[in-house]
C-alpha positions in Angstrom: 0.5 7.6 -10.4 2.6 9.8 -12.6 6.1 9.2 -13.8 9.4 10.6 -12.4 12.0 12.9 -13.9 13.7 12.4 -17.3 16.9 11.4 -15.6 15.2 8.6 -13.6 13.4 7.4 -16.7 16.7 7.2 -18.8 18.5 5.4 -16.0 15.6 3.0 -15.6 15.6 2.3 -19.4 19.3 1.3 -19.0 19.0 -0.7 -15.8 15.7 -2.5 -16.2 16.9 -4.8 -19.0 20.1 -5.6 -17.1 18.2 -6.4 -13.9 15.7 -8.5 -15.9 18.5 -10.5 -17.6 20.3 -11.0 -14.2 17.0 -12.4 -12.8 16.8 -14.8 -15.8 20.4 -15.8 -15.2 19.7 -16.6 -11.5 16.7 -18.7 -12.4 18.5 -20.7 -15.1 21.6 -21.3 -13.0 19.7 -22.0 -9.8 20.7 -25.7 -9.7 24.4 -24.8 -10.1 24.8 -21.7 -7.9 23.0 -20.1 -5.0 19.7 -18.8 -6.2 16.9 -20.4 -8.2 13.3 -19.8 -8.9 12.4 -17.7 -5.9 15.4 -15.4 -5.9 15.4 -15.0 -9.7 11.6 -14.4 -9.7 12.0 -11.6 -7.1 14.7 -10.0 -9.2 12.6 -10.2 -12.4 9.6 -8.6 -10.5 11.9 -5.9 -9.3 12.7 -5.0 -12.9 9.1 -4.6 -13.7 8.4 -2.7 -10.5 11.2 -0.3 -11.4 9.7 0.4 -14.7 6.2 1.1 -13.2 7.7 3.4 -10.6 9.8 5.4 -13.1 7.2 5.7 -15.9 4.0 5.7 -13.8 1.0 3.4 -14.1 -0.7 5.6 -16.6 2.2 5.6 -19.0 2.4 1.8 -19.1 -1.4 1.4 -19.7 -2.0 -0.6 -16.6 -5.5 -1.7 -16.1 -7.4 -1.3 -12.8 -7.3 -5.1 -12.2 -4.6 -7.6 -11.4 -6.2 -10.5 -13.2 -3.4 -10.8 -15.9 -0.6 -11.4 -13.4 -2.9 -13.6 -11.3 -3.6 -15.8 -14.3 0.1 -16.1 -15.1 0.8 -17.0 -11.4 -1.9 -19.7 -11.4 -0.8 -21.2 -14.7 2.8 -21.3 -13.5 2.1 -23.1 -10.3 -0.2 -25.5 -12.1 2.6 -26.4 -14.4 4.9 -27.0 -11.4 2.3 -29.4 -9.9 1.9 -31.2 -13.3 5.6 -31.7 -13.5 5.6 -33.1 -10.0 2.7 -35.4 -10.9 4.4 -36.6 -14.0 6.7 -38.8 -11.8 3.6 -40.6 -10.6 2.4 -41.1 -14.2 5.7 -42.6 -15.1 5.2 -45.3 -12.5 7.6 -43.8 -9.9 5.9 -43.8 -6.5 7.5 -40.5 -5.4 5.9 -37.1 -5.8 8.4 -34.4 -7.1 10.8 -37.2 -8.2 13.6 -36.1 -10.6 12.6 -38.3 -13.5 14.5 -36.7 -16.4 18.1 -37.7 -17.3 20.6 -35.9 -15.1 23.3 -35.1 -17.8 26.9 -34.1 -17.0 27.5 -32.6 -13.5 28.3 -28.9 -13.6 26.7 -28.3 -17.0 23.7 -26.0 -17.5 21.5 -29.0 -18.5 22.6 -31.3 -15.7 19.8 -31.6 -13.1 16.9 -33.4 -14.8 13.6 -31.7 -14.0 15.0 -29.3 -11.4 15.7 -26.4 -13.9 12.1 -26.7 -15.1 10.9 -26.3 -11.5 13.2 -23.3 -11.1 11.8 -21.7 -14.3 8.1 -22.0 -13.5 8.6 -21.1 -9.8 10.5 -18.0 -11.0 7.6 -17.1 -13.2 5.1 -17.7 -10.3 7.1 -15.6 -7.8 7.6 -12.8 -10.3 3.9 -12.7 -11.0 2.9 -13.0 -7.3 5.2 -10.1 -6.3 4.0 -8.0 -9.3 0.4 -8.8 -8.4 0.9 -7.6 -4.8 2.6 -4.4 -6.1 -0.1 -3.7 -8.6 -2.8 -4.2 -5.9 -1.0 -1.7 -3.7 -0.8 0.8 -6.6 -4.5 0.4 -7.4 -5.4 0.8 -3.7 -3.3 4.0 -3.5 -4.9 5.4 -6.6 -8.4 4.5 -5.6 -8.0 5.9 -2.0 -6.5 9.2 -3.3 -9.7 10.0 -5.4 
């Protein structure tokens, strides 16, 4: 897949960072505002997909495999499960229990373990969406040969 025009590439360079930062904002503030790991992860993946569409897969040195994003996805969901199991290790008999101190309501660090869940679910969702997109790009390139 080749890149697009110079105008599209320049606009993408300007917008991709803003979109990525907005996705990070949605992930980090998911326990205070609507959003969270899933929505923020989809936005972060959208920033990477925009870069791939504008510059092409050959310009970004993409390999013909999706193992990198698959590994990130697997590690992120494993960390979410380990965080959930930590409550059982602390002697609390509830899976996914919020075992960290809650902090002050309305503050960024105010929800115990929930922001950690949002961060790793955001990473997992971004990697999953990017894996699906890369698989479709690879399929298109292989079928057009």
